[in-house]
C-alpha positions in Angstrom: -5.2 85.2 103.0 -5.0 89.0 103.8 -1.9 90.9 102.9 0.3 92.2 105.7 1.0 95.9 105.6 4.4 96.7 104.2 6.3 99.9 105.2 7.3 102.2 102.4 11.0 102.6 101.5 12.8 105.5 103.2 12.4 108.9 101.4 15.6 110.5 100.0 16.6 113.7 101.9 16.2 115.8 98.7 12.5 114.7 98.4 11.9 115.4 102.1 13.4 118.9 101.8 11.4 119.7 98.7 8.2 118.6 100.3 9.0 120.6 103.4 9.7 123.6 101.3 6.4 123.2 99.4 4.5 122.8 102.6 6.0 125.9 104.1 5.3 128.0 101.0 1.7 126.7 100.9 1.3 127.6 104.5 2.7 131.1 104.1 0.4 131.6 101.1 -2.6 130.6 103.1 -1.6 133.0 105.9 -1.2 135.8 103.4 -4.6 135.2 101.8 -6.2 135.0 105.3 -4.6 138.3 106.2 -5.7 140.0 103.0 -9.2 138.8 103.4 -9.4 140.1 107.0 -8.1 143.5 105.9 -10.5 143.6 103.0 -13.4 142.7 105.3 -12.3 145.4 107.7 -12.1 148.0 105.0 -15.5 147.1 103.7 -17.0 147.2 107.2 -15.5 150.7 107.7 -17.0 151.9 104.4 -20.4 150.6 105.3 -20.5 152.2 108.7 -20.2 155.7 107.3 -23.4 157.3 105.9 -23.4 158.0 102.2 -22.7 161.6 101.1 -25.2 163.2 98.8 -28.7 162.0 98.1 -30.0 158.9 100.0 -30.1 155.7 98.1 -33.6 155.1 96.7 -35.1 152.1 95.0 -34.9 152.4 91.3 -37.6 150.9 89.0 -36.5 147.9 87.1 -35.4 148.5 83.5 -37.9 146.0 82.1 
């Protein structure tokens, strides 16, 4: 005979608060990383758009 689903016992408020805090911190961390990545990509794109000063980049022979 199949088992009937049983609901889990109610979570204590302290556990709920801790989980919520952890979720919030993780979310903020993800946002910070996203922002940092976007800024970094922007900076790199800016660097690449400008021509290099000095001699043009040439192909170097391999060292082997």
